[in-house]
C-alpha positions, 0 to 999 in steps of 0.5 A, a space after each residue: 129786487 127794485 132797489 138793486 136794479 136802481 142801485 145798478 142803474 145809478 152805478 152804471 150812469 155814474 161810471 159812464 156806462 161801463 166806460 173806464 175813462 183815462 187820459 192820453 198824453 203825447 209829447 213832442 219831447 220831455 215836458 212839451 205836450 203835443 196832445 192830450 185827451 180823454 179816452 176809453 178802450 173799446 171793449 171788443 178791439 181794445 182800441 183807444 176811443 177818444 171820448 171827452 175833452 181834447 187839447 192839442 198844442 204847438 211845439 211852443 206850448 200854445 193851444 192849437 185845438 180845443 174841443 171834445 170827442 164823443 165815441 171817437 168823433 169830434 162833437 161840440 164846439 171846437 176852437 182852432 188857434 194860430 201859431 201866434 196864439 190868436 183864435 183862427 176859427 171856431 165851429 160846431 161839430 156834430 156826429 163827426 161832421 164838420 161845422 154843423 152850426 155856426 162857423 167863424 174865421 178870424 184875421 190875425 188881428 182878432 176881427 172876424 173874417 167870415 161867418 157861415 153856417 152849416 147843417 150836417 156838413 152842408 152850407 146853410 143860411 147867410 154867409 158873410 165875408 169881411 175885409 180886414 177892417 171889418 167891412 162886408 166884402 161879400 154875402 152868399 146865401 145857401 139853402 140845403 147846400 145849394 147857393 141861392 139868391 140872398 133875399 136882402 
């Protein structure tokens, strides 16, 4: 009986705990992918639930967004790109909330435009804004979502 239970547990973990993960692909036109992602069908509603990697593309085929979903919510690192192919911003999503962790925005040149932090979707810590040459333009500090005087 113990061996049977162990085998069932291993099979459950190996198979994603009952989730039958598939890949969805939407196209602008034939052979021009708009977005593609992993999903499973909700057991009660049969709705498509995003779960796993996610990629979206501009019409010319270049990346627009790269990230992951967990039970239909953005989760983990997401990278956003500009139409010319450069990295526009990146940030961390947690439990569907944007920017838990570090958020970085970039100029077209690839230089950092700003660095900020969020905790559960609220501004936190030091935010630094740069000009296009890389010099600090402004520093703002936040504590629990409220702007405070910077200690430096």
